[in-house]
NUKOLTI-203934 format. One record per residue (C-alpha): residue number from 1; x, y, z. Coordinates in nm, 3 decimals. Each point is the difference from the previous one (the first is absolute). Last residue first. Layout:
residues N
<rec pos="NUM" c1="X" c2="Y" c3="Z"/>
...
end
This chain:
residues 113
<rec pos="113" c1="1.374" c2="1.914" c3="0.486"/>
<rec pos="112" c1="-0.048" c2="0.229" c3="0.301"/>
<rec pos="111" c1="-0.231" c2="-0.232" c3="0.191"/>
<rec pos="110" c1="0.252" c2="-0.282" c3="-0.046"/>
<rec pos="109" c1="0.263" c2="0.208" c3="0.189"/>
<rec pos="108" c1="-0.229" c2="0.019" c3="0.306"/>
<rec pos="107" c1="-0.057" c2="-0.373" c3="-0.004"/>
<rec pos="106" c1="0.378" c2="-0.058" c3="-0.014"/>
<rec pos="105" c1="0.054" c2="0.244" c3="0.287"/>
<rec pos="104" c1="-0.267" c2="-0.180" c3="0.204"/>
<rec pos="103" c1="0.174" c2="-0.333" c3="-0.063"/>
<rec pos="102" c1="0.328" c2="0.152" c3="0.121"/>
<rec pos="101" c1="-0.165" c2="0.113" c3="0.323"/>
<rec pos="100" c1="-0.163" c2="-0.342" c3="0.041"/>
<rec pos="99" c1="0.335" c2="-0.175" c3="-0.046"/>
<rec pos="98" c1="0.170" c2="0.222" c3="0.258"/>
<rec pos="97" c1="-0.292" c2="-0.055" c3="0.241"/>
<rec pos="96" c1="0.047" c2="-0.376" c3="-0.036"/>
<rec pos="95" c1="0.351" c2="0.057" c3="0.123"/>
<rec pos="94" c1="0.329" c2="-0.029" c3="-0.182"/>
<rec pos="93" c1="0.327" c2="-0.163" c3="0.103"/>
<rec pos="92" c1="0.005" c2="-0.205" c3="-0.321"/>
<rec pos="91" c1="-0.085" c2="-0.328" c3="0.176"/>
<rec pos="90" c1="-0.263" c2="0.193" c3="0.198"/>
<rec pos="89" c1="-0.177" c2="0.083" c3="-0.327"/>
<rec pos="88" c1="-0.031" c2="-0.372" c3="-0.078"/>
<rec pos="87" c1="-0.164" c2="-0.065" c3="0.336"/>
<rec pos="86" c1="-0.236" c2="0.295" c3="-0.051"/>
<rec pos="85" c1="-0.112" c2="-0.159" c3="-0.325"/>
<rec pos="84" c1="-0.092" c2="-0.316" c3="0.191"/>
<rec pos="83" c1="-0.187" c2="0.205" c3="0.260"/>
<rec pos="82" c1="-0.197" c2="0.182" c3="-0.269"/>
<rec pos="81" c1="-0.084" c2="-0.334" c3="-0.159"/>
<rec pos="80" c1="-0.118" c2="-0.126" c3="0.342"/>
<rec pos="79" c1="-0.235" c2="0.299" c3="0.018"/>
<rec pos="78" c1="-0.143" c2="-0.104" c3="-0.335"/>
<rec pos="77" c1="-0.036" c2="-0.354" c3="0.135"/>
<rec pos="76" c1="-0.207" c2="0.133" c3="0.289"/>
<rec pos="75" c1="-0.221" c2="0.190" c3="-0.243"/>
<rec pos="74" c1="-0.053" c2="-0.315" c3="-0.208"/>
<rec pos="73" c1="-0.080" c2="-0.201" c3="0.317"/>
<rec pos="72" c1="-0.274" c2="0.255" c3="0.076"/>
<rec pos="71" c1="-0.117" c2="-0.018" c3="-0.361"/>
<rec pos="70" c1="-0.052" c2="-0.374" c3="-0.013"/>
<rec pos="69" c1="-0.153" c2="-0.044" c3="-0.345"/>
<rec pos="68" c1="0.196" c2="-0.329" c3="-0.023"/>
<rec pos="67" c1="0.162" c2="0.118" c3="-0.325"/>
<rec pos="66" c1="0.081" c2="0.324" c3="0.180"/>
<rec pos="65" c1="0.176" c2="-0.191" c3="0.280"/>
<rec pos="64" c1="0.199" c2="-0.195" c3="-0.260"/>
<rec pos="63" c1="0.121" c2="0.323" c3="-0.159"/>
<rec pos="62" c1="0.104" c2="0.133" c3="0.341"/>
<rec pos="61" c1="0.189" c2="-0.323" c3="0.069"/>
<rec pos="60" c1="0.176" c2="0.027" c3="-0.335"/>
<rec pos="59" c1="0.100" c2="0.357" c3="0.082"/>
<rec pos="58" c1="0.126" c2="-0.108" c3="0.344"/>
<rec pos="57" c1="0.221" c2="-0.272" c3="-0.150"/>
<rec pos="56" c1="0.132" c2="0.229" c3="-0.276"/>
<rec pos="55" c1="0.085" c2="0.270" c3="0.257"/>
<rec pos="54" c1="0.180" c2="-0.263" c3="0.208"/>
<rec pos="53" c1="0.202" c2="-0.114" c3="-0.305"/>
<rec pos="52" c1="0.118" c2="0.360" c3="-0.038"/>
<rec pos="51" c1="0.232" c2="-0.046" c3="0.296"/>
<rec pos="50" c1="-0.007" c2="0.157" c3="0.346"/>
<rec pos="49" c1="-0.218" c2="-0.276" c3="0.142"/>
<rec pos="48" c1="0.058" c2="-0.321" c3="-0.197"/>
<rec pos="47" c1="-0.287" c2="-0.140" c3="-0.201"/>
<rec pos="46" c1="-0.223" c2="-0.297" c3="0.067"/>
<rec pos="45" c1="-0.133" c2="-0.181" c3="-0.306"/>
<rec pos="44" c1="-0.375" c2="0.019" c3="-0.040"/>
<rec pos="43" c1="-0.212" c2="-0.311" c3="-0.036"/>
<rec pos="42" c1="-0.340" c2="0.123" c3="-0.105"/>
<rec pos="41" c1="-0.324" c2="-0.005" c3="0.198"/>
<rec pos="40" c1="0.137" c2="0.232" c3="0.265"/>
<rec pos="39" c1="-0.076" c2="0.024" c3="0.370"/>
<rec pos="38" c1="0.070" c2="-0.368" c3="0.059"/>
<rec pos="37" c1="-0.150" c2="-0.219" c3="0.272"/>
<rec pos="36" c1="0.113" c2="-0.361" c3="0.005"/>
<rec pos="35" c1="-0.239" c2="-0.288" c3="0.064"/>
<rec pos="34" c1="-0.266" c2="0.167" c3="-0.210"/>
<rec pos="33" c1="-0.359" c2="-0.017" c3="0.124"/>
<rec pos="32" c1="0.078" c2="0.231" c3="0.291"/>
<rec pos="31" c1="-0.239" c2="-0.061" c3="0.289"/>
<rec pos="30" c1="0.248" c2="-0.241" c3="0.159"/>
<rec pos="29" c1="0.238" c2="0.295" c3="0.044"/>
<rec pos="28" c1="-0.233" c2="0.148" c3="0.259"/>
<rec pos="27" c1="0.269" c2="0.061" c3="0.261"/>
<rec pos="26" c1="0.169" c2="0.250" c3="-0.232"/>
<rec pos="25" c1="0.373" c2="0.055" c3="0.016"/>
<rec pos="24" c1="0.227" c2="0.291" c3="-0.093"/>
<rec pos="23" c1="-0.278" c2="0.258" c3="0.007"/>
<rec pos="22" c1="-0.035" c2="0.326" c3="-0.186"/>
<rec pos="21" c1="-0.289" c2="0.243" c3="0.016"/>
<rec pos="20" c1="0.014" c2="0.299" c3="-0.233"/>
<rec pos="19" c1="-0.203" c2="0.312" c3="0.068"/>
<rec pos="18" c1="-0.030" c2="0.276" c3="-0.257"/>
<rec pos="17" c1="-0.162" c2="0.324" c3="0.119"/>
<rec pos="16" c1="-0.100" c2="0.255" c3="-0.260"/>
<rec pos="15" c1="0.106" c2="0.358" c3="0.076"/>
<rec pos="14" c1="0.043" c2="0.086" c3="-0.370"/>
<rec pos="13" c1="0.378" c2="0.008" c3="0.049"/>
<rec pos="12" c1="-0.029" c2="-0.355" c3="0.131"/>
<rec pos="11" c1="0.001" c2="-0.107" c3="0.367"/>
<rec pos="10" c1="0.165" c2="-0.331" c3="0.081"/>
<rec pos="9" c1="-0.075" c2="-0.256" c3="0.270"/>
<rec pos="8" c1="0.210" c2="-0.312" c3="0.043"/>
<rec pos="7" c1="-0.129" c2="-0.279" c3="0.218"/>
<rec pos="6" c1="0.225" c2="-0.275" c3="0.126"/>
<rec pos="5" c1="-0.102" c2="-0.329" c3="0.151"/>
<rec pos="4" c1="0.257" c2="-0.250" c3="0.124"/>
<rec pos="3" c1="-0.274" c2="-0.259" c3="0.052"/>
<rec pos="2" c1="-0.346" c2="-0.010" c3="-0.154"/>
<rec pos="1" c1="-0.348" c2="-0.093" c3="0.112"/>
end
């Protein structure tokens, strides 16, 4: 049984459903062998939202998720990378859409090289 439960449901472009369950506290903590639960095996320094340090943090977390063969966590970390990049864009009065549009122009120009 959990408290403060949240469930997030996402639908991908391929119509796959991703469901993520998040809980602040688990009543079955005694089941955990470790005294402290950690998502990542490595110590990863926290970055600051809106600064490149947050992108580095999220990239390291994604790398750690891959090393754990935890592909759902990897996908979540990829979305966190997008959010970290969005924070930087906001500092320059840009949107994520602005960055994507520019990225598409770069891809288009590479096709003509």
